[in-house]
PABATOR-777824 format. One record per residue (C-alpha): x, y, z; residue number from 1; residue in three letters. Coordinates in pm, whole numbers, plus 50000, padded with zeros to 5 digits. Layout:
BEGIN
{px:X | py:Y | pz:Z | drenvex:NUM | fise:ALA} .
...
//
This chain:
BEGIN
{px:88181 | py:34130 | pz:64161 | drenvex:1 | fise:MET} .
{px:88416 | py:33908 | pz:64124 | drenvex:2 | fise:GLY} .
{px:88776 | py:34016 | pz:63860 | drenvex:3 | fise:SER} .
{px:88710 | py:34072 | pz:63525 | drenvex:4 | fise:VAL} .
{px:89027 | py:34005 | pz:63421 | drenvex:5 | fise:LEU} .
{px:89270 | py:33773 | pz:63493 | drenvex:6 | fise:ARG} .
{px:89630 | py:33698 | pz:63403 | drenvex:7 | fise:LEU} .
{px:89822 | py:33397 | pz:63549 | drenvex:8 | fise:SER} .
{px:90178 | py:33244 | pz:63474 | drenvex:9 | fise:GLY} .
{px:90184 | py:33482 | pz:63127 | drenvex:10 | fise:VAL} .
{px:90504 | py:33400 | pz:62925 | drenvex:11 | fise:ARG} .
{px:90490 | py:33537 | pz:62577 | drenvex:12 | fise:HIS} .
{px:90794 | py:33492 | pz:62365 | drenvex:13 | fise:SER} .
{px:90900 | py:33594 | pz:61998 | drenvex:14 | fise:ARG} .
{px:91197 | py:33460 | pz:61788 | drenvex:15 | fise:GLY} .
{px:91255 | py:33279 | pz:62078 | drenvex:16 | fise:GLY} .
{px:91328 | py:33553 | pz:62316 | drenvex:17 | fise:ILE} .
{px:91084 | py:33577 | pz:62598 | drenvex:18 | fise:GLU} .
{px:90911 | py:33956 | pz:62569 | drenvex:19 | fise:VAL} .
{px:90644 | py:33906 | pz:62828 | drenvex:20 | fise:LEU} .
{px:90669 | py:33792 | pz:63171 | drenvex:21 | fise:ALA} .
{px:90334 | py:33828 | pz:63463 | drenvex:22 | fise:ILE} .
{px:90330 | py:33588 | pz:63713 | drenvex:23 | fise:ASP} .
{px:89968 | py:33743 | pz:63819 | drenvex:24 | fise:ALA} .
{px:89784 | py:34077 | pz:63696 | drenvex:25 | fise:LEU} .
{px:89369 | py:34072 | pz:63837 | drenvex:26 | fise:GLU} .
{px:89162 | py:34346 | pz:63706 | drenvex:27 | fise:LEU} .
{px:88834 | py:34411 | pz:63903 | drenvex:28 | fise:GLU} .
{px:88499 | py:34511 | pz:63712 | drenvex:29 | fise:ALA} .
{px:88517 | py:34879 | pz:63645 | drenvex:30 | fise:GLY} .
{px:88860 | py:34887 | pz:63727 | drenvex:31 | fise:GLU} .
{px:89081 | py:35165 | pz:63526 | drenvex:32 | fise:ARG} .
{px:89467 | py:35030 | pz:63521 | drenvex:33 | fise:LEU} .
{px:89754 | py:35258 | pz:63351 | drenvex:34 | fise:ALA} .
{px:90054 | py:35044 | pz:63166 | drenvex:35 | fise:VAL} .
{px:90334 | py:35301 | pz:63203 | drenvex:36 | fise:LEU} .
{px:90674 | py:35185 | pz:63027 | drenvex:37 | fise:GLY} .
{px:90921 | py:35294 | pz:62769 | drenvex:38 | fise:PRO} .
{px:90900 | py:35192 | pz:62364 | drenvex:39 | fise:ASN} .
{px:91001 | py:34754 | pz:62355 | drenvex:40 | fise:GLY} .
{px:90837 | py:34717 | pz:62751 | drenvex:41 | fise:ALA} .
{px:90560 | py:34458 | pz:62605 | drenvex:42 | fise:GLY} .
{px:90322 | py:34720 | pz:62633 | drenvex:43 | fise:LYS} .
{px:90137 | py:34617 | pz:62285 | drenvex:44 | fise:THR} .
{px:90232 | py:34258 | pz:62360 | drenvex:45 | fise:THR} .
{px:90041 | py:34260 | pz:62666 | drenvex:46 | fise:LEU} .
{px:89765 | py:34419 | pz:62507 | drenvex:47 | fise:LEU} .
{px:89741 | py:34180 | pz:62209 | drenvex:48 | fise:ARG} .
{px:89711 | py:33898 | pz:62519 | drenvex:49 | fise:LEU} .
{px:89458 | py:34080 | pz:62682 | drenvex:50 | fise:LEU} .
{px:89235 | py:34104 | pz:62316 | drenvex:51 | fise:ALA} .
{px:89286 | py:33757 | pz:62272 | drenvex:52 | fise:GLY} .
{px:89470 | py:33839 | pz:61903 | drenvex:53 | fise:LEU} .
{px:89796 | py:33636 | pz:62028 | drenvex:54 | fise:GLU} .
{px:89774 | py:33365 | pz:62286 | drenvex:55 | fise:ALA} .
{px:90065 | py:33354 | pz:62552 | drenvex:56 | fise:PRO} .
{px:90333 | py:33085 | pz:62509 | drenvex:57 | fise:THR} .
{px:90268 | py:32969 | pz:62857 | drenvex:58 | fise:ALA} .
{px:89987 | py:33076 | pz:63075 | drenvex:59 | fise:GLY} .
{px:89670 | py:33248 | pz:63029 | drenvex:60 | fise:GLY} .
{px:89459 | py:33526 | pz:62992 | drenvex:61 | fise:VAL} .
{px:89096 | py:33468 | pz:63130 | drenvex:62 | fise:GLU} .
{px:88778 | py:33726 | pz:63119 | drenvex:63 | fise:LEU} .
{px:88547 | py:33640 | pz:63382 | drenvex:64 | fise:ASP} .
{px:88736 | py:33224 | pz:63392 | drenvex:65 | fise:GLY} .
{px:88700 | py:33170 | pz:63024 | drenvex:66 | fise:VAL} .
{px:89053 | py:33217 | pz:62814 | drenvex:67 | fise:ARG} .
{px:89032 | py:33464 | pz:62568 | drenvex:68 | fise:VAL} .
{px:89315 | py:33324 | pz:62341 | drenvex:69 | fise:ALA} .
{px:89065 | py:33087 | pz:62109 | drenvex:70 | fise:GLY} .
{px:88734 | py:33206 | pz:62292 | drenvex:71 | fise:ALA} .
{px:88423 | py:33208 | pz:62130 | drenvex:72 | fise:ASN} .
{px:88281 | py:33512 | pz:61944 | drenvex:73 | fise:LEU} .
{px:88079 | py:33601 | pz:62201 | drenvex:74 | fise:ASP} .
{px:88332 | py:33647 | pz:62498 | drenvex:75 | fise:VAL} .
{px:88570 | py:33833 | pz:62250 | drenvex:76 | fise:ARG} .
{px:88283 | py:34101 | pz:62119 | drenvex:77 | fise:ARG} .
{px:88309 | py:34206 | pz:62482 | drenvex:78 | fise:ARG} .
{px:88664 | py:34395 | pz:62466 | drenvex:79 | fise:ILE} .
{px:88708 | py:34683 | pz:62268 | drenvex:80 | fise:GLY} .
{px:89059 | py:34804 | pz:62145 | drenvex:81 | fise:TYR} .
{px:89146 | py:35102 | pz:62002 | drenvex:82 | fise:ALA} .
{px:89515 | py:35055 | pz:61842 | drenvex:83 | fise:THR} .
{px:89804 | py:35306 | pz:61827 | drenvex:84 | fise:GLN} .
{px:89784 | py:35382 | pz:61494 | drenvex:85 | fise:ARG} .
{px:89421 | py:35403 | pz:61401 | drenvex:86 | fise:PRO} .
{px:89385 | py:35180 | pz:61101 | drenvex:87 | fise:GLY} .
{px:89094 | py:35367 | pz:60942 | drenvex:88 | fise:LEU} .
{px:89004 | py:35213 | pz:60602 | drenvex:89 | fise:LEU} .
{px:88953 | py:35451 | pz:60328 | drenvex:90 | fise:SER} .
{px:88600 | py:35456 | pz:60293 | drenvex:91 | fise:THR} .
{px:88357 | py:35720 | pz:60542 | drenvex:92 | fise:THR} .
{px:88419 | py:35773 | pz:60896 | drenvex:93 | fise:VAL} .
{px:88054 | py:35610 | pz:60966 | drenvex:94 | fise:ILE} .
{px:88137 | py:35325 | pz:60765 | drenvex:95 | fise:ARG} .
{px:88404 | py:35267 | pz:60981 | drenvex:96 | fise:ASN} .
{px:88308 | py:35307 | pz:61308 | drenvex:97 | fise:VAL} .
{px:87927 | py:35083 | pz:61193 | drenvex:98 | fise:GLU} .
{px:88248 | py:34860 | pz:61074 | drenvex:99 | fise:LEU} .
{px:88257 | py:34593 | pz:61379 | drenvex:100 | fise:PRO} .
{px:87905 | py:34659 | pz:61405 | drenvex:101 | fise:LEU} .
{px:87884 | py:34501 | pz:61060 | drenvex:102 | fise:ARG} .
{px:88057 | py:34238 | pz:61230 | drenvex:103 | fise:TRP} .
{px:87783 | py:34144 | pz:61508 | drenvex:104 | fise:ARG} .
{px:87569 | py:34129 | pz:61226 | drenvex:105 | fise:ARG} .
{px:87322 | py:34448 | pz:61340 | drenvex:106 | fise:LEU} .
{px:87018 | py:34565 | pz:61184 | drenvex:107 | fise:ALA} .
{px:87149 | py:34905 | pz:60883 | drenvex:108 | fise:ALA} .
{px:86944 | py:35154 | pz:61132 | drenvex:109 | fise:GLY} .
{px:87067 | py:35007 | pz:61461 | drenvex:110 | fise:ALA} .
{px:87414 | py:35002 | pz:61286 | drenvex:111 | fise:ARG} .
{px:87390 | py:35395 | pz:61234 | drenvex:112 | fise:ARG} .
{px:87234 | py:35480 | pz:61509 | drenvex:113 | fise:GLN} .
{px:87519 | py:35330 | pz:61765 | drenvex:114 | fise:ALA} .
{px:87795 | py:35422 | pz:61549 | drenvex:115 | fise:ALA} .
{px:87653 | py:35754 | pz:61549 | drenvex:116 | fise:LEU} .
{px:87608 | py:35817 | pz:61917 | drenvex:117 | fise:ALA} .
{px:87977 | py:35708 | pz:61989 | drenvex:118 | fise:ALA} .
{px:88108 | py:35931 | pz:61735 | drenvex:119 | fise:LEU} .
{px:87838 | py:36230 | pz:61913 | drenvex:120 | fise:GLU} .
{px:88036 | py:36084 | pz:62229 | drenvex:121 | fise:ARG} .
{px:88386 | py:36226 | pz:62116 | drenvex:122 | fise:LEU} .
{px:88266 | py:36543 | pz:61977 | drenvex:123 | fise:ASN} .
{px:88322 | py:36425 | pz:61601 | drenvex:124 | fise:VAL} .
{px:87958 | py:36354 | pz:61480 | drenvex:125 | fise:ALA} .
{px:88020 | py:36633 | pz:61225 | drenvex:126 | fise:HIS} .
{px:88275 | py:36405 | pz:61001 | drenvex:127 | fise:LEU} .
{px:88027 | py:36103 | pz:60980 | drenvex:128 | fise:ALA} .
{px:88034 | py:36126 | pz:60612 | drenvex:129 | fise:GLU} .
{px:88417 | py:36244 | pz:60560 | drenvex:130 | fise:ARG} .
{px:88646 | py:36050 | pz:60442 | drenvex:131 | fise:LYS} .
{px:88861 | py:35873 | pz:60670 | drenvex:132 | fise:ALA} .
{px:89175 | py:35915 | pz:60516 | drenvex:133 | fise:LEU} .
{px:89119 | py:36273 | pz:60456 | drenvex:134 | fise:SER} .
{px:89113 | py:36368 | pz:60862 | drenvex:135 | fise:LEU} .
{px:89400 | py:36540 | pz:61092 | drenvex:136 | fise:SER} .
{px:89563 | py:36293 | pz:61336 | drenvex:137 | fise:GLY} .
{px:89333 | py:36405 | pz:61633 | drenvex:138 | fise:GLY} .
{px:89055 | py:36323 | pz:61440 | drenvex:139 | fise:GLU} .
{px:89149 | py:36004 | pz:61314 | drenvex:140 | fise:ALA} .
{px:89198 | py:35920 | pz:61718 | drenvex:141 | fise:GLN} .
{px:88905 | py:36014 | pz:61783 | drenvex:142 | fise:ARG} .
{px:88697 | py:35836 | pz:61534 | drenvex:143 | fise:VAL} .
{px:88872 | py:35496 | pz:61636 | drenvex:144 | fise:SER} .
{px:88849 | py:35536 | pz:61987 | drenvex:145 | fise:LEU} .
{px:88416 | py:35613 | pz:61875 | drenvex:146 | fise:ALA} .
{px:88497 | py:35268 | pz:61630 | drenvex:147 | fise:ARG} .
{px:88577 | py:35065 | pz:61990 | drenvex:148 | fise:ALA} .
{px:88299 | py:35247 | pz:62235 | drenvex:149 | fise:LEU} .
{px:88049 | py:35173 | pz:61947 | drenvex:150 | fise:ALA} .
{px:88043 | py:34795 | pz:62029 | drenvex:151 | fise:VAL} .
{px:87982 | py:34911 | pz:62424 | drenvex:152 | fise:GLU} .
{px:88263 | py:34691 | pz:62521 | drenvex:153 | fise:PRO} .
{px:88305 | py:34549 | pz:62889 | drenvex:154 | fise:GLU} .
{px:88657 | py:34620 | pz:62896 | drenvex:155 | fise:VAL} .
{px:88854 | py:34850 | pz:62684 | drenvex:156 | fise:LEU} .
{px:89200 | py:34829 | pz:62549 | drenvex:157 | fise:LEU} .
{px:89395 | py:35196 | pz:62438 | drenvex:158 | fise:LEU} .
{px:89767 | py:35139 | pz:62286 | drenvex:159 | fise:ASP} .
{px:89896 | py:35486 | pz:62351 | drenvex:160 | fise:GLU} .
{px:89585 | py:35663 | pz:62212 | drenvex:161 | fise:PRO} .
{px:89673 | py:35981 | pz:62114 | drenvex:162 | fise:ALA} .
{px:90044 | py:35961 | pz:61973 | drenvex:163 | fise:SER} .
{px:90154 | py:36187 | pz:61780 | drenvex:164 | fise:GLY} .
{px:89855 | py:36497 | pz:61892 | drenvex:165 | fise:LEU} .
{px:90019 | py:36826 | pz:61989 | drenvex:166 | fise:ASP} .
{px:89978 | py:36965 | pz:62296 | drenvex:167 | fise:ALA} .
{px:89611 | py:37134 | pz:62284 | drenvex:168 | fise:GLU} .
{px:89489 | py:36838 | pz:62059 | drenvex:169 | fise:ALA} .
{px:89596 | py:36578 | pz:62337 | drenvex:170 | fise:HIS} .
{px:89453 | py:36729 | pz:62625 | drenvex:171 | fise:ARG} .
{px:89117 | py:36775 | pz:62461 | drenvex:172 | fise:ALA} .
{px:89128 | py:36389 | pz:62364 | drenvex:173 | fise:PHE} .
{px:89194 | py:36329 | pz:62691 | drenvex:174 | fise:PHE} .
{px:88940 | py:36589 | pz:62851 | drenvex:175 | fise:ASP} .
{px:88676 | py:36362 | pz:62623 | drenvex:176 | fise:ASP} .
{px:88784 | py:36065 | pz:62683 | drenvex:177 | fise:LEU} .
{px:88770 | py:36144 | pz:63064 | drenvex:178 | fise:GLU} .
{px:88428 | py:36247 | pz:63011 | drenvex:179 | fise:SER} .
{px:88324 | py:35922 | pz:62810 | drenvex:180 | fise:VAL} .
{px:88426 | py:35682 | pz:63096 | drenvex:181 | fise:LEU} .
{px:88270 | py:35913 | pz:63371 | drenvex:182 | fise:ALA} .
{px:87932 | py:35705 | pz:63370 | drenvex:183 | fise:ASP} .
{px:88083 | py:35376 | pz:63279 | drenvex:184 | fise:ARG} .
{px:88158 | py:35072 | pz:63434 | drenvex:185 | fise:ALA} .
{px:88415 | py:35005 | pz:63164 | drenvex:186 | fise:THR} .
{px:88731 | py:34841 | pz:63261 | drenvex:187 | fise:THR} .
{px:89007 | py:35013 | pz:63110 | drenvex:188 | fise:LEU} .
{px:89339 | py:34866 | pz:63069 | drenvex:189 | fise:VAL} .
{px:89562 | py:35199 | pz:62888 | drenvex:190 | fise:GLN} .
{px:89925 | py:35137 | pz:62800 | drenvex:191 | fise:VAL} .
{px:90115 | py:35486 | pz:62757 | drenvex:192 | fise:THR} .
{px:90516 | py:35565 | pz:62818 | drenvex:193 | fise:HIS} .
{px:90370 | py:35893 | pz:62944 | drenvex:194 | fise:ARG} .
{px:90361 | py:35966 | pz:63325 | drenvex:195 | fise:ALA} .
{px:90031 | py:36236 | pz:63245 | drenvex:196 | fise:ASP} .
{px:89855 | py:36026 | pz:63122 | drenvex:197 | fise:GLU} .
{px:89892 | py:35731 | pz:63309 | drenvex:198 | fise:ALA} .
{px:89797 | py:35954 | pz:63638 | drenvex:199 | fise:LEU} .
{px:89535 | py:36105 | pz:63464 | drenvex:200 | fise:ARG} .
{px:89258 | py:35814 | pz:63424 | drenvex:201 | fise:LEU} .
{px:89450 | py:35531 | pz:63621 | drenvex:202 | fise:ALA} .
{px:89310 | py:35385 | pz:63958 | drenvex:203 | fise:ASP} .
{px:89628 | py:35162 | pz:63950 | drenvex:204 | fise:ARG} .
{px:89967 | py:35241 | pz:63728 | drenvex:205 | fise:ILE} .
{px:90144 | py:34937 | pz:63660 | drenvex:206 | fise:ALA} .
{px:90533 | py:35014 | pz:63582 | drenvex:207 | fise:VAL} .
{px:90642 | py:34806 | pz:63306 | drenvex:208 | fise:LEU} .
{px:91011 | py:34749 | pz:63170 | drenvex:209 | fise:THR} .
{px:91162 | py:34486 | pz:62995 | drenvex:210 | fise:HIS} .
{px:90856 | py:34290 | pz:63006 | drenvex:211 | fise:GLY} .
{px:90797 | py:34240 | pz:63400 | drenvex:212 | fise:ALA} .
{px:90619 | py:34467 | pz:63626 | drenvex:213 | fise:ILE} .
{px:90807 | py:34631 | pz:63829 | drenvex:214 | fise:ARG} .
{px:90583 | py:34818 | pz:64020 | drenvex:215 | fise:GLN} .
{px:90197 | py:34798 | pz:64080 | drenvex:216 | fise:LEU} .
{px:89984 | py:35010 | pz:64270 | drenvex:217 | fise:GLY} .
{px:89761 | py:35343 | pz:64355 | drenvex:218 | fise:GLU} .
{px:89894 | py:35644 | pz:64141 | drenvex:219 | fise:PRO} .
{px:89985 | py:35854 | pz:64458 | drenvex:220 | fise:THR} .
{px:90214 | py:35554 | pz:64628 | drenvex:221 | fise:LEU} .
{px:90356 | py:35467 | pz:64324 | drenvex:222 | fise:VAL} .
{px:90482 | py:35860 | pz:64255 | drenvex:223 | fise:LEU} .
{px:90546 | py:35926 | pz:64596 | drenvex:224 | fise:ARG} .
{px:90730 | py:35617 | pz:64635 | drenvex:225 | fise:GLN} .
{px:90879 | py:35440 | pz:64326 | drenvex:226 | fise:PRO} .
{px:91041 | py:35120 | pz:64341 | drenvex:227 | fise:ALA} .
{px:91327 | py:35151 | pz:64157 | drenvex:228 | fise:ASP} .
{px:91550 | py:35414 | pz:63935 | drenvex:229 | fise:ALA} .
{px:91350 | py:35280 | pz:63623 | drenvex:230 | fise:ILE} .
{px:91027 | py:35338 | pz:63778 | drenvex:231 | fise:ALA} .
{px:91117 | py:35674 | pz:63898 | drenvex:232 | fise:ALA} .
{px:91251 | py:35805 | pz:63527 | drenvex:233 | fise:ARG} .
{px:90941 | py:35681 | pz:63427 | drenvex:234 | fise:LEU} .
{px:90711 | py:35851 | pz:63644 | drenvex:235 | fise:LEU} .
{px:90950 | py:36179 | pz:63533 | drenvex:236 | fise:GLY} .
{px:91172 | py:36234 | pz:63826 | drenvex:237 | fise:TYR} .
{px:91394 | py:36475 | pz:63718 | drenvex:238 | fise:ASP} .
{px:91665 | py:36430 | pz:63892 | drenvex:239 | fise:ASN} .
{px:91759 | py:36056 | pz:63952 | drenvex:240 | fise:VAL} .
{px:92072 | py:36020 | pz:64145 | drenvex:241 | fise:LEU} .
{px:92333 | py:35774 | pz:64236 | drenvex:242 | fise:ALA} .
{px:92394 | py:35834 | pz:64614 | drenvex:243 | fise:VAL} .
{px:92501 | py:35647 | pz:64875 | drenvex:244 | fise:ASP} .
{px:92337 | py:35604 | pz:65268 | drenvex:245 | fise:VAL} .
{px:92592 | py:35603 | pz:65593 | drenvex:246 | fise:ASP} .
{px:92623 | py:35437 | pz:65906 | drenvex:247 | fise:GLN} .
{px:92385 | py:35680 | pz:65999 | drenvex:248 | fise:GLU} .
{px:92134 | py:35650 | pz:65759 | drenvex:249 | fise:ARG} .
{px:92244 | py:36040 | pz:65663 | drenvex:250 | fise:GLN} .
{px:92237 | py:36055 | pz:65225 | drenvex:251 | fise:VAL} .
{px:92546 | py:36186 | pz:65018 | drenvex:252 | fise:LEU} .
{px:92522 | py:36288 | pz:64723 | drenvex:253 | fise:VAL} .
{px:92852 | py:36311 | pz:64584 | drenvex:254 | fise:GLY} .
{px:93059 | py:36226 | pz:64925 | drenvex:255 | fise:GLY} .
{px:92841 | py:36511 | pz:65077 | drenvex:256 | fise:VAL} .
{px:92537 | py:36499 | pz:65292 | drenvex:257 | fise:ARG} .
{px:92260 | py:36676 | pz:65139 | drenvex:258 | fise:CYS} .
{px:92041 | py:36717 | pz:65448 | drenvex:259 | fise:GLY} .
{px:91812 | py:36394 | pz:65381 | drenvex:260 | fise:ILE} .
{px:91817 | py:36087 | pz:65564 | drenvex:261 | fise:THR} .
{px:91668 | py:35768 | pz:65515 | drenvex:262 | fise:THR} .
{px:91512 | py:35407 | pz:65661 | drenvex:263 | fise:THR} .
{px:91706 | py:35261 | pz:65419 | drenvex:264 | fise:LEU} .
{px:92001 | py:35040 | pz:65549 | drenvex:265 | fise:ASP} .
{px:92350 | py:35222 | pz:65428 | drenvex:266 | fise:PRO} .
{px:92494 | py:35124 | pz:65110 | drenvex:267 | fise:GLY} .
{px:92452 | py:35222 | pz:64796 | drenvex:268 | fise:PRO} .
{px:92086 | py:35390 | pz:64688 | drenvex:269 | fise:ALA} .
{px:91933 | py:35635 | pz:64449 | drenvex:270 | fise:ALA} .
{px:91749 | py:35964 | pz:64543 | drenvex:271 | fise:LEU} .
{px:91446 | py:36092 | pz:64335 | drenvex:272 | fise:ALA} .
{px:91426 | py:36399 | pz:64315 | drenvex:273 | fise:ALA} .
{px:91153 | py:36695 | pz:64079 | drenvex:274 | fise:TRP} .
{px:91367 | py:36990 | pz:63981 | drenvex:275 | fise:ALA} .
{px:91166 | py:37234 | pz:64241 | drenvex:276 | fise:ALA} .
{px:91290 | py:37066 | pz:64497 | drenvex:277 | fise:ALA} .
{px:91638 | py:37162 | pz:64438 | drenvex:278 | fise:LEU} .
{px:91657 | py:37514 | pz:64608 | drenvex:279 | fise:ARG} .
{px:91962 | py:37751 | pz:64505 | drenvex:280 | fise:ILE} .
{px:92122 | py:37927 | pz:64736 | drenvex:281 | fise:THR} .
{px:92468 | py:38164 | pz:64747 | drenvex:282 | fise:THR} .
{px:92782 | py:37960 | pz:64705 | drenvex:283 | fise:PRO} .
{px:92866 | py:37787 | pz:65036 | drenvex:284 | fise:GLY} .
{px:92542 | py:37793 | pz:65222 | drenvex:285 | fise:ASP} .
{px:92378 | py:37503 | pz:65010 | drenvex:286 | fise:GLY} .
{px:92443 | py:37174 | pz:65135 | drenvex:287 | fise:ALA} .
{px:92559 | py:37043 | pz:64771 | drenvex:288 | fise:LEU} .
{px:92824 | py:37262 | pz:64545 | drenvex:289 | fise:HIS} .
{px:92724 | py:37309 | pz:64228 | drenvex:290 | fise:ALA} .
{px:92835 | py:37453 | pz:63915 | drenvex:291 | fise:LYS} .
{px:92609 | py:37608 | pz:63644 | drenvex:292 | fise:VAL} .
{px:92642 | py:37441 | pz:63326 | drenvex:293 | fise:GLU} .
{px:92307 | py:37565 | pz:63159 | drenvex:294 | fise:ARG} .
{px:92020 | py:37808 | pz:63166 | drenvex:295 | fise:VAL} .
{px:91684 | py:37776 | pz:62919 | drenvex:296 | fise:ALA} .
{px:91335 | py:37960 | pz:62951 | drenvex:297 | fise:GLN} .
{px:91089 | py:37699 | pz:62978 | drenvex:298 | fise:GLY} .
{px:90714 | py:37782 | pz:63001 | drenvex:299 | fise:PRO} .
{px:90713 | py:37936 | pz:63301 | drenvex:300 | fise:GLY} .
{px:90978 | py:37877 | pz:63448 | drenvex:301 | fise:ARG} .
{px:91370 | py:37892 | pz:63406 | drenvex:302 | fise:TRP} .
{px:91517 | py:37580 | pz:63356 | drenvex:303 | fise:GLN} .
{px:91875 | py:37534 | pz:63526 | drenvex:304 | fise:LEU} .
{px:92151 | py:37233 | pz:63435 | drenvex:305 | fise:THR} .
{px:92400 | py:37188 | pz:63756 | drenvex:306 | fise:LEU} .
{px:92712 | py:36972 | pz:63830 | drenvex:307 | fise:THR} .
{px:92762 | py:36863 | pz:64167 | drenvex:308 | fise:ALA} .
{px:92946 | py:36673 | pz:64038 | drenvex:309 | fise:PRO} .
{px:92622 | py:36451 | pz:63894 | drenvex:310 | fise:GLN} .
{px:92427 | py:36640 | pz:63660 | drenvex:311 | fise:THR} .
{px:92136 | py:36804 | pz:63862 | drenvex:312 | fise:LEU} .
{px:91777 | py:36972 | pz:63670 | drenvex:313 | fise:HIS} .
{px:91646 | py:37300 | pz:63889 | drenvex:314 | fise:SER} .
{px:91402 | py:37493 | pz:63792 | drenvex:315 | fise:HIS} .
{px:91361 | py:37868 | pz:63887 | drenvex:316 | fise:LEU} .
{px:91049 | py:38110 | pz:63893 | drenvex:317 | fise:PRO} .
{px:91068 | py:38334 | pz:63565 | drenvex:318 | fise:LEU} .
{px:91001 | py:38611 | pz:63795 | drenvex:319 | fise:ASP} .
{px:91371 | py:38524 | pz:63990 | drenvex:320 | fise:GLN} .
{px:91699 | py:38585 | pz:63818 | drenvex:321 | fise:THR} .
{px:91860 | py:38338 | pz:63735 | drenvex:322 | fise:PRO} .
{px:92234 | py:38227 | pz:63815 | drenvex:323 | fise:PRO} .
{px:92485 | py:38244 | pz:63490 | drenvex:324 | fise:ARG} .
{px:92641 | py:37990 | pz:63292 | drenvex:325 | fise:VAL} .
{px:92950 | py:37903 | pz:63472 | drenvex:326 | fise:GLY} .
{px:92840 | py:38026 | pz:63820 | drenvex:327 | fise:GLU} .
{px:92941 | py:37837 | pz:64106 | drenvex:328 | fise:SER} .
{px:92596 | py:37798 | pz:64355 | drenvex:329 | fise:VAL} .
{px:92500 | py:37632 | pz:64641 | drenvex:330 | fise:GLY} .
{px:92185 | py:37345 | pz:64640 | drenvex:331 | fise:VAL} .
{px:91995 | py:37221 | pz:64878 | drenvex:332 | fise:ASP} .
{px:91741 | py:36917 | pz:64810 | drenvex:333 | fise:ILE} .
{px:91343 | py:36990 | pz:64993 | drenvex:334 | fise:ASP} .
{px:91343 | py:36644 | pz:65126 | drenvex:335 | fise:PRO} .
{px:90938 | py:36718 | pz:65114 | drenvex:336 | fise:ALA} .
{px:90980 | py:36651 | pz:64724 | drenvex:337 | fise:HIS} .
{px:91253 | py:36375 | pz:64708 | drenvex:338 | fise:ALA} .
{px:91269 | py:36022 | pz:64781 | drenvex:339 | fise:THR} .
{px:91547 | py:35772 | pz:64864 | drenvex:340 | fise:VAL} .
{px:91521 | py:35431 | pz:64661 | drenvex:341 | fise:ILE} .
{px:91657 | py:35087 | pz:64606 | drenvex:342 | fise:ALA} .
{px:91943 | py:35142 | pz:64352 | drenvex:343 | fise:ALA} .
{px:91970 | py:34876 | pz:64103 | drenvex:344 | fise:ILE} .
{px:92279 | py:34702 | pz:63966 | drenvex:345 | fise:PRO} .
{px:92240 | py:34631 | pz:63615 | drenvex:346 | fise:ASP} .
{px:92088 | py:35022 | pz:63559 | drenvex:347 | fise:ASN} .
{px:92401 | py:35248 | pz:63519 | drenvex:348 | fise:PRO} .
{px:92334 | py:35632 | pz:63578 | drenvex:349 | fise:PHE} .
{px:92389 | py:35861 | pz:63383 | drenvex:350 | fise:GLY} .
//
């Protein structure tokens, strides 16, 4: 089956400033794409172009070969869009979910049946007669998603769908979303600033910053080998360090070899390492010498902040006695949980 969504030569500007530049992007039928980027990266702009709510300044966005912007209602109705803010009307939940079906001139009985089915799928059918503005944040997010799903869209666009939810509500929301999508060949584009959300549902991840895609690939590959320091930070690496590669392709942190080799050419580079990759040893034993700046108890672990001389972050099990603040320690970096990537001159390391 051919691609459902295609962007080609897309450029979009606001107030004379270019906010999105995507040369080419294709999504196959039923594919799930997560767009990962910080605030202001252009994620919502991308969704608005995909939904046909705005036309790109240049280039085109097509659904099965038809330009979405300015297309007839039959084309636009194939796309469901759940915005970051639920935007529910001051009426009942059921009437909110029925709204797009009303626009399609569906008979009243069929509207109600489809709306209730969508609410049921997201475990909020019991709220059908409640006033929408009385809902909690999590309930409102589910109703917003039910409204987008009620039209049985071929393409579903999700803009930070669980933003503002506490940890438990966030986890439950994605559990239900995953269940809803499990038996459907819906093409999904989800934008988020959270790596855990991007990794959960996606077939591919697009890392978007400053309106451009820095990296695109399968989640495992993107996670294991970020394109650069910006991508590594977005993916949640605890340590992203400025390093150098010597003539023997040994990686140097602060001029000291850290025991990691690379295939990159000699010169400046970056080292991305999970906190679990940093092993604390007695002073003089580790490849690096560090000073403990902070010790804090986190969820199921001790969280250590070190300087060596760059800032390092390490995790220790709670049953292990952590070093004291001000203590000198040795640090080894496990190559299995670290990766050497290209440095980018326009992105200073903090």
